[in-house]
C-alpha positions as CSV (number, residue, x, y, z in Angstrom):
1,M,-32.9,4.8,27.1
2,I,-33.1,6.4,29.6
3,N,-29.9,6.7,31.9
4,R,-31.3,8.0,35.7
5,R,-28.2,8.8,36.6
6,T,-26.6,11.8,33.9
7,L,-29.8,13.4,33.2
8,A,-29.9,16.0,36.6
9,K,-26.7,16.5,35.8
10,S,-26.9,18.0,32.0
11,V,-30.8,19.6,33.2
12,G,-28.7,21.7,35.6
13,A,-25.9,22.5,33.6
14,A,-28.2,23.7,30.6
15,L,-30.6,26.1,33.3
16,A,-27.0,27.7,33.9
17,V,-26.7,28.7,30.3
18,S,-28.8,31.6,28.4
19,A,-31.8,30.3,26.9
20,T,-31.0,30.3,23.6
21,A,-27.6,28.5,24.0
22,V,-27.0,24.9,23.5
23,P,-26.9,22.8,27.5
24,A,-23.5,21.7,28.0
25,T,-24.2,18.6,28.2
26,S,-25.8,16.5,25.4
27,A,-28.9,14.1,25.7
28,A,-26.7,12.4,22.4
29,S,-23.6,11.6,24.8
30,G,-25.0,8.7,26.3
31,P,-28.7,7.2,27.2
32,A,-30.7,10.2,29.2
33,G,-32.7,10.0,31.9
34,P,-36.0,11.9,33.3
35,A,-35.7,15.4,35.3
36,R,-37.0,16.1,38.4
37,R,-40.1,17.9,39.5
38,D,-38.5,21.1,41.0
39,R,-39.5,24.5,41.7
40,Y,-38.7,26.6,38.8
41,L,-40.0,30.4,38.2
42,V,-40.0,31.4,34.5
43,R,-39.9,35.4,34.7
44,G,-40.6,37.9,32.0
45,G,-42.0,35.9,28.8
46,A,-45.9,37.4,27.4
47,V,-48.0,34.6,28.8
48,V,-50.8,32.8,26.5
49,T,-52.0,31.6,29.1
50,V,-55.4,30.0,26.9
51,D,-56.7,30.5,30.3
52,E,-60.7,32.2,29.7
53,K,-60.0,34.6,33.2
54,L,-56.6,35.4,33.1
55,G,-55.9,36.1,28.9
56,V,-52.5,37.1,27.2
57,L,-50.7,38.8,29.8
58,P,-48.2,41.1,28.5
59,R,-45.1,39.9,30.7
60,A,-45.6,37.7,33.8
61,D,-43.9,35.4,36.1
62,V,-45.2,31.2,36.0
63,L,-43.8,29.5,39.5
64,I,-44.3,25.7,38.7
65,N,-43.4,23.9,41.9
66,K,-43.6,19.9,42.6
67,G,-45.2,19.4,38.5
68,R,-48.3,21.9,39.6
69,I,-48.0,25.8,38.5
70,A,-48.6,27.3,41.9
71,A,-48.9,31.1,40.9
72,V,-49.4,33.4,37.7
73,G,-48.2,37.0,37.7
74,T,-45.7,39.7,38.1
75,R,-42.9,40.1,40.3
76,L,-43.6,36.4,42.0
77,D,-41.0,35.2,44.9
78,A,-38.2,33.3,43.1
79,R,-37.1,32.2,47.0
80,G,-36.2,28.6,46.4
81,A,-36.2,28.3,42.9
82,T,-34.1,27.8,39.7
83,V,-35.5,30.7,37.6
84,V,-35.5,30.1,33.5
85,D,-35.5,33.5,32.0
86,A,-38.3,33.8,29.8
87,T,-37.4,37.5,28.1
88,G,-38.2,37.8,24.8
89,M,-40.1,34.5,25.0
90,I,-43.7,33.7,24.2
91,V,-44.5,31.1,27.2
92,M,-47.6,28.8,26.3
93,P,-49.6,25.5,27.6
94,G,-48.0,22.6,25.5
95,F,-50.4,21.7,23.0
96,V,-52.6,18.9,22.9
97,N,-52.0,15.3,19.5
98,T,-55.4,13.3,20.2
99,H,-55.3,11.8,17.1
100,F,-51.9,10.0,16.8
101,H,-50.7,6.3,15.0
102,M,-47.9,6.1,16.7
103,W,-47.4,2.8,16.0
104,S,-46.4,3.8,13.0
105,A,-44.3,6.9,13.2
106,L,-41.2,5.3,11.7
107,G,-42.6,4.7,8.7
108,R,-43.4,8.1,7.6
109,N,-41.5,8.5,4.5
110,F,-42.8,4.9,2.9
111,V,-45.1,7.1,0.9
112,A,-45.2,7.2,-2.9
113,D,-46.5,8.9,-6.0
114,G,-48.8,6.3,-7.0
115,F,-48.5,4.6,-3.3
116,P,-50.4,6.3,-1.2
117,Y,-50.9,5.6,3.1
118,F,-52.8,3.0,2.4
119,A,-51.1,1.0,0.3
120,A,-47.8,1.8,2.3
121,K,-49.8,0.5,5.7
122,R,-51.0,-2.6,3.8
123,A,-47.2,-3.4,2.8
124,T,-46.0,-3.0,6.1
125,S,-48.3,-3.0,8.9
126,T,-48.1,-6.9,9.9
127,L,-44.2,-6.5,9.7
128,Y,-43.8,-4.6,12.5
129,S,-42.2,-6.4,15.8
130,P,-43.0,-5.5,19.4
131,Q,-39.1,-4.2,19.1
132,D,-40.4,-2.0,16.4
133,V,-43.4,-0.7,18.0
134,Y,-41.3,0.5,21.1
135,R,-38.7,2.5,18.9
136,S,-41.9,3.6,16.7
137,V,-43.3,5.2,19.7
138,L,-40.4,6.6,21.7
139,L,-39.2,8.4,18.2
140,G,-42.8,9.8,18.3
141,L,-42.7,10.6,22.1
142,A,-39.6,12.4,21.3
143,E,-40.7,14.2,18.0
144,L,-43.6,15.5,20.0
145,A,-41.6,16.4,22.8
146,N,-39.3,18.4,20.2
147,A,-42.4,20.4,18.5
148,G,-43.9,21.6,22.2
149,V,-46.7,18.9,22.4
150,T,-46.8,17.6,26.0
151,T,-50.0,15.5,25.7
152,V,-50.5,12.9,22.6
153,H,-53.7,10.4,22.7
154,N,-51.9,7.1,21.2
155,W,-54.1,6.0,19.1
156,S,-53.0,2.2,19.1
157,N,-55.0,0.8,16.4
158,N,-52.5,-1.8,15.2
159,T,-51.9,-3.4,18.4
160,R,-51.2,-7.2,17.3
161,S,-50.4,-9.2,20.6
162,P,-50.2,-8.8,24.1
163,A,-45.9,-8.3,23.7
164,H,-47.2,-5.0,21.2
165,A,-49.2,-3.6,23.7
166,D,-46.1,-3.8,26.4
167,A,-43.9,-2.2,23.9
168,E,-46.1,0.3,23.4
169,L,-46.2,1.3,27.2
170,R,-42.6,0.9,27.9
171,A,-42.0,3.6,25.3
172,H,-44.9,5.5,27.3
173,R,-42.7,5.0,30.7
174,D,-39.4,6.3,28.7
175,G,-41.4,8.8,26.8
176,L,-41.9,11.4,29.7
177,L,-45.4,13.0,28.5
178,R,-48.4,12.9,29.4
179,A,-50.9,10.3,27.2
180,R,-53.7,8.3,26.6
181,F,-52.7,4.7,25.5
182,S,-56.3,3.4,23.6
183,Y,-55.6,-0.2,23.1
184,G,-57.3,-1.4,19.2
185,H,-57.0,-4.1,16.8
186,V,-54.8,-6.0,14.9
187,D,-54.9,-4.2,11.6
188,Q,-56.2,-5.8,8.5
189,M,-57.7,-8.4,10.6
190,P,-61.5,-9.9,9.6
191,R,-64.1,-7.6,9.3
192,D,-66.5,-10.2,10.5
193,V,-63.9,-10.7,13.7
194,P,-64.8,-9.0,16.5
195,M,-61.3,-7.4,19.1
196,D,-60.4,-9.6,21.9
197,F,-61.1,-7.7,24.9
198,A,-59.1,-10.5,27.4
199,D,-55.7,-8.5,26.9
200,I,-57.4,-5.0,27.4
201,D,-58.4,-6.4,31.3
202,R,-54.8,-8.1,31.0
203,V,-53.2,-4.5,30.5
204,R,-55.5,-2.7,32.7
205,Q,-55.0,-5.1,35.4
206,Q,-51.1,-5.5,34.6
207,H,-50.5,-1.4,34.2
208,F,-53.3,0.6,35.0
209,A,-54.2,-0.6,38.5
210,D,-53.6,2.2,40.2
211,D,-53.6,6.0,39.6
212,S,-49.7,6.1,40.4
213,A,-49.0,4.4,37.4
214,F,-46.3,6.1,34.5
215,D,-46.4,8.2,37.1
216,G,-49.8,8.9,36.6
217,L,-49.2,10.4,32.7
218,V,-50.8,7.6,30.9
219,H,-54.1,6.6,31.0
220,L,-56.1,4.0,29.4
221,G,-58.2,3.8,26.6
222,I,-59.9,1.6,23.7
223,C,-60.4,2.5,19.9
224,V,-62.6,0.1,17.8
225,R,-62.2,0.3,14.1
226,G,-65.9,1.4,13.4
227,L,-67.8,0.4,10.8
228,S,-65.2,1.6,7.8
229,Q,-63.5,-1.6,9.2
230,S,-65.5,-4.3,10.5
231,D,-69.3,-5.3,9.9
232,E,-71.3,-4.0,12.0
233,P,-72.2,-7.3,14.1
234,A,-68.8,-7.1,15.2
235,F,-68.9,-3.3,16.0
236,F,-71.4,-3.1,17.6
237,A,-69.9,-6.2,19.9
238,E,-66.7,-4.1,20.1
239,M,-68.7,-0.8,21.5
240,D,-70.8,-3.4,24.1
241,A,-67.6,-4.7,25.3
242,A,-65.5,-1.1,25.3
243,L,-68.3,0.9,27.3
244,G,-69.1,-2.2,29.6
245,R,-65.9,-1.3,30.8
246,D,-66.4,2.1,31.5
247,L,-63.1,3.1,29.4
248,P,-62.8,6.5,26.8
249,V,-64.1,5.0,23.3
250,A,-62.5,6.9,20.1
251,I,-63.6,5.9,16.7
252,H,-62.4,6.6,13.2
253,A,-66.0,8.0,11.8
254,G,-64.8,8.8,7.9
255,Q,-63.3,11.0,5.7
256,S,-65.0,9.9,2.1
257,P,-69.0,8.5,1.3
258,P,-70.3,6.6,2.6
259,R,-72.0,8.4,6.2
260,I,-70.8,5.6,8.2
261,V,-71.9,7.7,11.3
262,D,-75.8,7.7,12.5
263,A,-75.0,9.8,15.0
264,A,-78.3,9.9,16.1
265,D,-78.6,6.4,16.5
266,Y,-75.1,6.4,18.6
267,E,-77.6,8.8,21.1
268,R,-80.4,6.3,20.9
269,R,-78.0,3.5,21.8
270,G,-76.3,5.3,24.6
271,W,-72.6,5.7,22.3
272,L,-72.1,9.1,22.3
273,G,-70.8,11.7,25.5
274,P,-67.6,13.2,26.9
275,K,-65.9,10.0,26.5
276,T,-66.5,9.1,23.2
277,L,-63.7,10.5,21.3
278,L,-64.7,11.0,17.2
279,T,-62.3,11.5,14.6
280,H,-62.8,12.8,11.1
281,Y,-66.5,13.1,10.4
282,V,-66.0,15.2,7.1
283,T,-69.7,13.3,6.0
284,A,-71.5,14.8,9.2
285,L,-74.4,15.7,8.0
286,D,-75.9,19.1,10.5
287,G,-78.3,17.1,12.1
288,D,-75.2,14.3,13.4
289,M,-73.0,17.9,15.0
290,E,-76.5,18.9,16.2
291,V,-76.3,15.4,18.6
292,M,-72.5,15.7,19.1
293,A,-73.1,19.4,20.7
294,R,-76.2,18.3,22.4
295,T,-74.2,15.3,23.9
296,G,-71.1,17.4,24.8
297,T,-69.0,14.6,22.2
298,P,-65.9,16.0,21.0
299,L,-64.6,15.4,17.4
300,S,-60.7,15.1,16.4
301,W,-60.0,17.3,13.8
302,S,-56.5,16.0,11.7
303,P,-56.5,19.3,9.1
304,H,-53.7,17.5,6.7
305,S,-55.9,14.4,6.3
306,E,-58.9,15.3,5.9
307,F,-57.9,17.6,2.6
308,R,-55.0,14.7,1.9
309,L,-57.2,11.7,2.8
310,G,-61.0,12.9,2.2
311,A,-63.3,12.9,-0.2
312,A,-66.8,13.9,1.2
313,G,-66.7,17.6,-0.2
314,D,-64.3,20.5,1.1
315,P,-63.2,20.1,4.9
316,R,-63.3,23.9,5.5
317,D,-67.0,23.3,5.3
318,A,-67.5,20.7,7.8
319,L,-65.6,22.4,10.2
320,L,-67.0,25.4,10.1
321,R,-70.1,23.7,10.2
322,F,-68.5,21.3,13.6
323,R,-68.0,25.3,15.1
324,R,-71.3,26.5,14.6
325,A,-73.1,24.3,16.0
326,G,-71.3,23.8,19.0
327,V,-69.0,20.8,18.6
328,P,-65.8,21.1,21.1
329,V,-62.9,20.7,18.0
330,S,-59.3,19.9,18.9
331,L,-56.6,19.4,16.4
332,S,-54.3,16.1,16.0
333,S,-52.3,14.4,12.8
334,D,-53.6,11.3,12.3
335,A,-50.1,9.6,11.4
336,T,-46.7,10.9,9.9
337,S,-47.0,9.6,6.5
338,I,-50.0,11.9,6.3
339,A,-48.7,14.8,8.1
340,P,-46.3,15.5,10.8
341,S,-46.9,15.5,14.1
342,D,-46.2,19.8,14.2
343,M,-49.2,21.1,15.9
344,F,-48.2,25.1,14.7
345,E,-48.7,23.8,11.6
346,A,-52.2,22.6,11.9
347,M,-53.5,25.5,13.9
348,R,-52.0,27.0,10.6
349,V,-53.4,24.6,7.5
350,V,-57.1,25.6,10.2
351,W,-56.9,29.3,10.4
352,N,-55.9,29.5,6.9
353,T,-58.7,27.0,5.4
354,G,-61.0,28.0,8.2
355,I,-63.1,30.7,6.2
356,P,-66.7,31.1,5.2
357,W,-66.9,29.4,1.0
358,Q,-69.6,31.3,-0.7
359,G,-72.4,28.5,-2.3
360,T,-71.9,26.4,0.2
361,P,-74.0,26.0,3.7
362,S,-70.8,27.8,5.6
363,A,-71.1,31.4,3.7
364,G,-71.6,33.7,6.2
365,L,-70.5,31.9,8.9
366,P,-67.7,33.0,11.5
367,E,-64.3,32.8,9.9
368,I,-61.4,31.0,12.2
369,G,-59.2,33.5,14.4
370,F,-56.3,32.9,16.0
371,R,-57.1,32.4,19.4
372,D,-59.8,29.5,18.4
373,V,-57.0,27.0,17.0
374,L,-54.4,28.4,19.8
375,T,-57.5,26.8,22.0
376,M,-58.5,23.7,19.8
377,A,-54.9,23.1,19.9
378,T,-54.6,23.2,23.7
379,L,-57.4,23.0,26.1
380,N,-60.1,20.9,23.6
381,G,-58.0,19.0,23.2
382,A,-57.0,18.0,27.0
383,R,-61.0,18.3,27.8
384,A,-61.4,15.8,24.9
385,L,-59.3,13.1,26.5
386,G,-60.8,13.9,30.1
387,L,-57.5,16.2,31.1
388,G,-59.3,19.7,31.2
389,D,-59.2,19.9,35.1
390,V,-55.4,18.8,34.5
391,T,-53.4,20.4,31.5
392,G,-54.3,22.5,28.4
393,S,-53.9,26.3,30.5
394,I,-51.5,27.7,32.0
395,T,-53.8,27.9,35.3
396,V,-53.0,28.0,38.7
397,G,-53.5,23.9,40.5
398,K,-53.2,22.8,36.9
399,R,-50.5,20.0,36.0
400,A,-47.0,21.9,34.8
401,D,-47.1,21.4,31.0
402,V,-45.6,24.6,29.9
403,V,-43.5,25.5,26.4
404,L,-40.9,28.7,25.8
405,V,-40.9,30.0,22.3
406,R,-38.2,32.2,21.3
407,S,-39.9,35.0,19.8
408,D,-36.7,37.2,18.8
409,D,-35.6,34.5,16.1
410,I,-35.1,35.9,12.5
411,N,-38.9,33.6,11.4
412,L,-40.8,35.5,14.2
413,A,-39.3,39.2,14.8
414,P,-39.7,41.9,15.6
415,G,-42.6,39.8,17.3
416,G,-46.0,41.5,18.1
417,L,-49.3,40.4,18.5
418,T,-48.5,37.1,20.7
419,E,-51.4,34.2,19.9
420,T,-51.4,35.6,15.8
421,T,-47.0,34.9,16.1
422,L,-48.0,31.1,17.6
423,V,-50.4,30.5,15.1
424,Q,-48.9,32.3,11.5
425,A,-45.5,32.4,12.0
426,A,-43.6,29.3,14.6
427,T,-42.7,26.2,14.1
428,P,-40.3,23.7,16.5
429,A,-37.1,24.9,15.7
430,N,-39.2,27.9,17.9
431,V,-39.7,26.0,20.5
432,D,-36.9,26.8,23.2
433,T,-38.1,25.0,26.4
434,V,-40.9,22.0,27.3
435,F,-42.1,21.8,30.9
436,S,-43.8,18.0,30.9
437,D,-45.5,18.1,34.6
438,G,-43.1,20.2,35.7
439,R,-40.1,18.7,34.3
440,I,-37.9,19.9,31.8
441,V,-37.8,18.0,28.5
442,K,-36.4,20.2,26.3
443,R,-33.8,23.1,27.4
444,G,-32.2,25.6,24.6
445,G,-33.0,24.0,21.7
446,R,-32.5,20.9,22.6
447,L,-33.9,17.5,23.7
448,V,-32.8,16.8,27.4
449,A,-34.4,14.1,28.4
450,Y,-33.6,11.6,24.8
451,D,-31.1,9.7,24.0
452,V,-32.2,11.8,20.3
453,D,-29.1,9.5,17.9
454,R,-30.0,6.3,19.8
455,I,-33.9,7.3,19.1
456,V,-32.9,7.9,15.3
457,R,-30.3,5.1,14.5
458,E,-32.8,2.1,16.0
459,A,-35.9,3.7,14.1
460,K,-33.4,3.5,11.2
461,A,-33.1,-0.1,11.9
462,S,-36.2,-1.3,12.1
463,S,-38.0,1.2,9.4
464,L,-34.9,-0.8,7.0
465,R,-36.2,-4.1,8.1
466,I,-39.4,-3.5,7.3
467,R,-38.9,-2.3,3.7
468,T,-36.6,-5.1,3.1
469,A,-39.6,-7.6,4.5
470,A,-42.0,-5.6,2.6
471,G,-40.1,-5.6,-0.5
472,G,-41.4,-3.6,-4.1
473,I,-41.5,-0.3,-4.3
474,L,-40.3,0.1,-0.4
475,A,-37.2,-2.0,-0.8
476,P,-34.0,0.0,0.1
477,P,-31.6,0.0,-2.6
478,A,-29.6,-3.2,-3.2
């Protein structure tokens, strides 16, 4: 998918035109390739740093040098730098999506009335070939980049074979975004059979032998089924195997009764802490939340999914209680057949629903503000993935994952408070420029580091093959 000869010319042409213009060379005209980590000066934007010391800078410059944020301030020296004019734009850190089942991105529209998410997954998950998951993950990565997401947790919970794992990792190599690849189970495997960790060891040795793997952008984790999809002996064996390898672990903690996670028991077993990420956990009791806060165990919250699939009470109540307990909360999309991988929309849902509810334990608790959800979508996500010193804020020394949002677009004009604008009104269509690790992957509102036409064409071919093989409601028209 990647053309290492043409992208430098494409990006150079794009930089020569105004921020709102279409790049002179479209990446869709041929295979695209990785941009260079160069020296850029992002000049004159309103900078939302998500840095506690810097805050919001009404007008400032950001200097990027060889993939690193070198300076933040006014009237920075642009010598030797390509100037990116950010006038009329909001400059912010790239979003971090902490829970995305990327293998199924091309199945985003497999659901229907009377044929919900789990039915669609059961009908199709066994049908994905390694080629299909490569296409699906690359489709998801391009979609994320387009929407200003620069870091993603690929929760790979249908790793059907070593070839499937390798295919997903090839997509990450071509996808140019920062990521954790969490190797998981085979979907629909028997509940009493533990995952086979031999291939995780093989992947670790073959793909992650040193820090330079994937140009330093991708690291390895493990996602286990939890008690929702495995029996207790199998789950315990998986946890022992995962923690014995000193790799970060991710667990689905449940959205519906019964309560399948007892945080106090997990703490006694040594399973909790900053390297264990729980998602959903709508069923959590106050005591569970207190244990998570005390152990520094982060939570990934998928707002659309918690409302659509949760049956354990009002998710608004749970989220406000997590915040009261001091649990570090990040945001995520879960699966594209439940919600778009659009962090603007995720922030908006959390902000609009993050209010205390009379007659519940949340009554009287502080409501969630604009700055709160921006932090959840950026810095908290980075910290949840162990990357808080690497990304998540515009801070000198961190890697340059930086997004420019046009504030003069019709849906954002006439401007105003920048944090409010990002949460209340912005969409992926307003994203003008995206730097991933100091390389430009989107410019002038167009993806320049991906062959979008080819990605879409191949995703459609895989989707059609899977729908045909699944038959039934998914069968394409004759």
